[in-house]
Structure formats: C-alpha cells, structure tokens
N, C-alpha and C positions, 0 to 999 in steps of 0.2 A: 465960254465955252456955255453953248445953250442946250436944253434933256436934249434935241435931235442926235447931235455929237455925239453926251455922253452915251447915250443908248446905244451908238453905233460902233463907239468904243468897247461899251462894256460887250456884246455883242459878238466884236472879233476878237476879244479876252475869253470869251467862254469857249468859242471854237476852237482856239487854239488850246488852249486847255486840255482838252477831248482828244483834239488829234494827236496832241504832246505826248500825251499817256497811252494811246492806241499806238501809235509807230513804236515808243520806247517797250511798252509790254510786247511786243512782238520779234526785239531782236534779242540773238540768242548770246549768252554769257558771254562767248568768247570774243566777242564785236563789243562791248561794254566802254571797253579803256580806248580804244581808238574812238570809238563817237563821244568818249566824254572829253579828248581832247578838242574835238570841233566845238562840243559846247562849250568849255573853257574859252576859245576863242570866239564866240557869239555872246557870251555873258560879259569877255570884257569888253564889247564892243556896246554894250548895257550898261556899263557902268559910267563909259564915258557919256553916252548919250543921256543918262539920268541927270549927271553931275552938271552937264549944260544947259540942261531943261531947268535944274534948280536954282542955278548961278545968271544965267544970263535970258532966258524969257520971262517974260509976266505970265504965267499961268492961271495965278490964283489959287486960293487952297488946295481945291481938288486937284489939281495938276503936281504942287506943290509936293502934294501927301503920295499922288500915284508912284512921283519919281522918285520918291525915298522909298519907297517901298520897292520898287523895282533895283534901287541900287542897293538896299539889303540883300535881296532873295540871291542878284546877280553875285554878290559878294561870297557868299554864302556857297553858292554854285561854284565860283571859283576856286577859295579854298578848300571845300573838301575835293574836287577835281584834282587838287595837286598833292595832297593830303594821300588821297587814293592811287594816285603816280606814284609818287615817292615811297609806299607800302611796295607797290608792283615791282618797282625797281631794285628796290632791297632783297625779293623773294631770287633773285637772279644773279647777286653777288656770291662769289666761290665764297665759301665759307672759312677757310685760310684765310682769306684774308680780315675777317672780322675777328679771328682769334685775337691776331694778333693787337 
C-alpha cells in the first residue's frame, strides 16, 4: 500500500465520519431503534469483512491494524445495539408476566 492509497482511504474515512455524525444527529429519537437495527446488519457485514481481511489477505501491518480496529468497533456497535433492543423489548412486556 503506497502513500497515495493510504491518503485516499484516510480521506474517505474522514468524510464518512463527518457524514455519519451529521446524518445521525438529524434523526428523531423515535427512529433511533429502527435505525440501530439497520446499523447492526451493516456492522455484521463489517465484522465478516474485517475477519476476512485479517485472515486471508496480505495487507501488511497497517491493514492488519485497521481491520482489527474495524472488528473491535463493529463488535461494540452490534453488542450495544442488541443491548438497547433487548432493553426496549422489555419495556413492552406486561407487568403481570414479570411478577410470576
């Protein structure tokens, strides 16, 4: 990976981060849970891709570090999303069932 490719990837990453913050900031609170379900699916794809990059391709040290970080962040997103979804679903259970 040469310096030109690395700068291009870094530019795409920075633009994506700004775009993500801008888009998520404008989503009403009522829509956060359905949006989280979609991001969990995307993060699942990211996890599979990061594992594939770590295991199969010869990306060098930089590629290995970046794919490991992608794996960590995507895993945090998936686990957090499932925790929030589980908490939300518990809110809709009837109180009589929990008491028994």
